[in-house]
Each structure stands twice: as structure tokens, then as C-alpha cells.
N, C-alpha and C positions, 0 to 999 in steps of 0.2 A: 504494500500500500504506500503510495507516494504522498508527499506533503499536501498536494491539492485534494486528494481523496480524504485525508485525515481532516482537513479543514472543512470539507463538505459534511463529513460525519459529525464533527463538533457543532457546526451550525445547525444541523438537523436535530441534534439532541438538545440544543439550547437556543432555539429560535426566539424565545422571549427575551433573552439577554442580548441577542444579536439585534433585535428590534430596538431595544433601549440604547444600544451603542449607535445605531443608525440615527435615532432621534437626537442624541447628543451631538453627533457630527453635523446633522442638518441645522441644529440651533447655532452651532459655532459658525457654520458657513453663512447663515442668515445674518449673524451679528457683524460679519465682515462685508458681505455682499448682499445687504438687505433688499436692494432694488431688484434682485433676481430671486426673491423669496418664493414666488410661484413655481419657478423652474426647480429650485432646490427641493421644494415639497414633492413635486412630481417624481424626481429622482429618488428621494427617500422612500416614497410609497412603492416604487418599482423594486428597490432593493429589498424592502420588507416582503414583497411578494416572492422574491427569489428565496429568501430565508424560509418562508413558510412552505414553499414548494420542496425545498431540500428536506424538510421534515416529513413530507408526505410521500415523495417519490425520489429517493436518492438516485443520483446518476442522471436524472433528467435535466435538460437545459431549459431555462426560462423562455417563454415565447418572445419573438422579436417585438421591439417597441412599435406602437402604432404610428402610422405615417400621417 
């Protein structure tokens, strides 16, 4: 098992903690680049979707972003 697989497994087992980390990172980014808050929120939600997906179906890739 390589490092990437270990990280996916850890995120899958601790998706709630990963979501908290994403929220903290988004808040920090918004404090620096507040004028882009909507975009930062969209990225944070997308990242949370990925962490939830890792808990449900390990090994799957997230769907592509909407155009």
C-alpha cells in the first residue's frame, strides 16, 4: 500500500475530521482573499464531497466538476 492509498484510507475513516480541516482552511483563505469567498466555499464543498465519497467507496475518483 503506497502513501496515496494510506491517505485515502485515513480520510475515509475520519471524514468528519477531514471536513473540519477543510472548513478551517477555507476560513483562512477567506480571511486573506475574502473577495473570492464564493469560489472558496465552492471548492471547500467539493473537497468535502470527495472526503465523504472516500468513506463510502474507497478507490473511486470524484466526479468531474460541473462546467
